[in-house]
DOLUM-314361 format. One line per field, with one value per residue (C-alpha): residue in one letter; x, y, z; residue number from 1. Coordinates in pm, 1 decimal, m for minus. Layout:
N
res = [A	...]
u = [X	...]
v = [Y	...]
w = [Z	...]
n = [NUM	...]
***
This chain:
171
res = [M	P	P	D	R	I	F	G	R	I	E	Q	K	L	R	K	K	E	N	I	V	S	P	S	Q	Y	Y	D	V	F	K	E	E	T	S	V	H	V	Y	G	K	D	F	L	M	Y	N	F	K	N	A	T	T	K	Q	T	K	S	V	L	G	F	E	T	T	E	Q	K	V	F	S	Y	V	K	G	L	H	T	V	G	I	T	P	S	Y	T	D	T	Q	V	R	L	D	I	L	K	R	N	S	N	L	K	L	F	E	D	N	L	E	V	L	P	K	I	S	H	V	K	P	A	K	K	K	D	V	A	S	L	L	K	Y	F	C	I	P	E	D	A	K	Q	F	Y	D	D	V	M	Q	E	T	T	N	N	I	V	F	D	D	E	N	P	E	G	A	A	Y	Y	D	E	D	E	C]
u = [17326.6	17524.7	17811.4	18070.5	17987.0	18022.6	18362.0	18466.8	18371.6	18551.3	18859.5	18860.6	18841.4	19117.1	19349.2	19320.1	19454.5	19832.4	19883.9	19640.4	19784.5	19470.1	19174.2	18944.3	19054.8	18923.2	18603.7	18537.1	18563.3	18348.0	18081.7	18030.3	17913.1	17773.4	17713.0	18019.4	18028.1	18358.6	18466.3	18504.3	18287.8	17970.2	17986.0	18188.0	18256.8	18155.6	18265.1	17934.7	18100.6	18195.9	17860.7	17661.3	17865.9	17767.4	17397.4	17322.8	17352.4	17657.2	17483.4	17150.6	17052.3	17041.4	17279.8	17268.8	17392.9	17086.9	16836.4	16697.4	16466.4	16544.7	16278.1	16271.1	15957.9	16001.6	15923.6	15991.5	16323.3	16314.4	16420.0	16206.5	16390.5	16291.2	16498.1	16263.3	16037.2	15716.0	15770.8	15627.0	15868.0	16016.5	16077.8	16392.1	16508.2	16854.2	16913.6	17082.2	16881.7	16823.4	16957.7	16792.2	16842.8	16848.8	17179.2	17322.3	17409.9	17587.3	17819.8	17914.1	18276.5	18416.0	18675.6	19019.9	19182.7	19449.8	19697.3	19715.3	19979.1	20284.0	20623.1	20757.6	20461.7	20502.6	20864.8	20764.3	20499.6	20743.2	21000.3	20737.6	20605.0	20937.8	20852.4	20494.2	20342.0	20080.3	19761.1	19638.0	19330.1	19550.2	19800.6	19579.4	19529.3	19904.7	19958.2	19705.0	19874.9	20220.5	20120.8	20260.3	20060.9	19928.2	19707.4	19835.3	20199.1	20454.6	20798.9	21053.3	21423.5	21481.5	21416.7	21749.3	21614.9	21325.1	21083.6	20723.1	20560.9	20201.4	20108.5	19809.4	19749.6	19662.8	19326.6]
v = [3884.4	3572.5	3479.9	3491.8	3854.9	3936.5	3764.0	3959.1	4290.4	4201.7	4100.7	4432.7	4630.1	4424.7	4476.0	4852.5	4831.1	4845.9	4672.2	4476.6	4383.6	4355.4	4118.1	4414.0	4564.1	4252.0	4260.7	4620.3	4527.8	4216.9	4413.5	4638.1	4337.4	4082.8	4005.5	3913.7	3682.2	3678.9	3362.9	3423.3	3736.6	3642.5	3263.6	2975.5	2622.9	2341.1	1980.2	1812.4	1474.4	1443.4	1579.7	1332.8	1031.2	1107.2	1139.2	901.0	529.4	409.7	108.6	209.1	m121.5	0.9	102.2	476.3	435.1	223.8	483.1	749.9	934.5	1049.6	1245.6	1414.8	1540.0	1808.8	1675.7	1310.9	1153.0	923.0	937.3	800.9	602.3	439.7	295.1	440.3	740.0	534.3	287.5	348.2	493.1	300.3	517.5	436.3	575.2	725.5	859.6	657.3	553.2	834.1	1083.7	1411.8	1648.2	1940.3	1801.5	1819.3	2188.6	2118.4	1872.3	2110.4	2220.9	2505.9	2378.9	2525.2	2757.1	2563.0	2711.5	2505.7	2729.8	2535.0	2628.4	2761.0	2998.4	3105.5	3187.3	3398.9	3583.4	3648.0	3794.3	4017.7	4143.0	4319.2	4563.1	4649.0	4824.5	4588.4	4757.6	4673.3	4492.1	4255.8	4150.6	3869.7	3743.6	3719.8	3558.8	3290.9	3237.6	3208.6	2970.2	2619.3	2363.2	2104.5	1898.0	1643.5	1684.9	1459.1	1383.9	1211.8	1132.5	1357.1	1667.3	1726.8	1967.0	1736.8	2022.9	1943.0	2026.5	2007.1	1720.4	1828.5	1477.0	1349.8	1535.3]
w = [24982.1	24881.9	25115.1	24834.2	24770.2	25140.0	25152.6	24845.2	25005.1	25327.5	25130.2	24942.0	25266.1	25428.8	25130.5	25173.7	25528.8	25548.3	25886.0	26097.2	26435.7	26646.0	26617.3	26686.9	26354.6	26182.2	26388.3	26281.3	25913.2	25960.0	26152.2	25850.4	25646.2	25892.3	26257.9	26462.3	26764.0	26951.1	27132.5	27505.3	27500.5	27314.5	27343.0	27487.7	27367.9	27600.7	27629.0	27543.0	27496.2	27864.3	27979.9	27772.0	27883.8	28243.1	28154.9	27866.9	27812.1	27621.4	27464.8	27314.2	27154.1	26793.9	26517.1	26458.2	26100.3	26012.8	26135.8	25905.0	26142.8	26495.3	26681.1	27016.9	27190.5	27452.7	27797.5	27713.3	27802.0	27502.8	27140.2	26860.1	26593.2	26267.7	25980.7	25714.9	25681.2	25669.8	25958.0	26302.1	26551.7	26839.5	27146.6	27345.2	27676.9	27635.7	27987.1	28257.8	28561.6	28815.8	28563.0	28479.3	28187.2	28430.0	28563.4	28211.4	28247.3	28576.5	28400.2	28117.9	28123.5	27918.1	27673.0	27741.2	27491.4	27308.4	27065.2	26747.5	26593.2	26481.9	26630.8	26299.6	26267.9	26632.8	26561.4	26259.9	26461.8	26746.9	26506.8	26340.8	26675.3	26731.6	26451.1	26553.7	26850.4	26990.3	27119.0	27469.5	27338.8	27132.3	27400.3	27531.3	27175.3	27113.1	27454.4	27356.9	27020.5	27173.4	27454.4	27447.2	27254.7	27498.5	27271.7	27016.6	27115.5	26952.8	27092.4	26876.2	26860.7	26558.3	26767.3	26948.9	27211.7	27294.0	27230.5	27162.1	26831.9	26717.3	26488.4	26281.4	26150.1	26498.1	26503.1]
n = [1	2	3	4	5	6	7	8	9	10	11	12	13	14	15	16	17	18	19	20	21	22	23	24	25	26	27	28	29	30	31	32	33	34	35	36	37	38	39	40	41	42	43	44	45	46	47	48	49	50	51	52	53	54	55	56	57	58	59	60	61	62	63	64	65	66	67	68	69	70	71	72	73	74	75	76	77	78	79	80	81	82	83	84	85	86	87	88	89	90	91	92	93	94	95	96	97	98	99	100	101	102	103	104	105	106	107	108	109	110	111	112	113	114	115	116	117	118	119	120	121	122	123	124	125	126	127	128	129	130	131	132	133	134	135	136	137	138	139	140	141	142	143	144	145	146	147	148	149	150	151	152	153	154	155	156	157	158	159	160	161	162	163	164	165	166	167	168	169	170	171]
***
């Protein structure tokens, strides 16, 4: 079934619901149409950038934008590159000396949950929460939403209280 049709069906079902205050209510509607994977329960996000900088070379000796074909063969610690589809591949070692791909998993860190909700939206949510009874399964969700934004914080002189606010353009 085309994705647009699935989104349309989900939208119709969500419109019929008067109030949705829990993420599990969304999950139930989504599960009727597609498979649902919940962050923190079914999967986690890892910081691959930090893990790869500890394991791979920073200067590889070639421009990645000029290459059209990258190939990896299981068991080899090299990457094959070629600037066209017909040229022969050049195999380059990308791992640092005395490095092992098995150590890669040891260097993986779970990315922290960060609230990217702007202060104005947080204020609106907080005022609306006074009128709804929040289910137990949704309390952690709202705690995560209402937590202070720690990433991309901007301080300026125009803000008299000196409070931090999220700057979306910094991403």
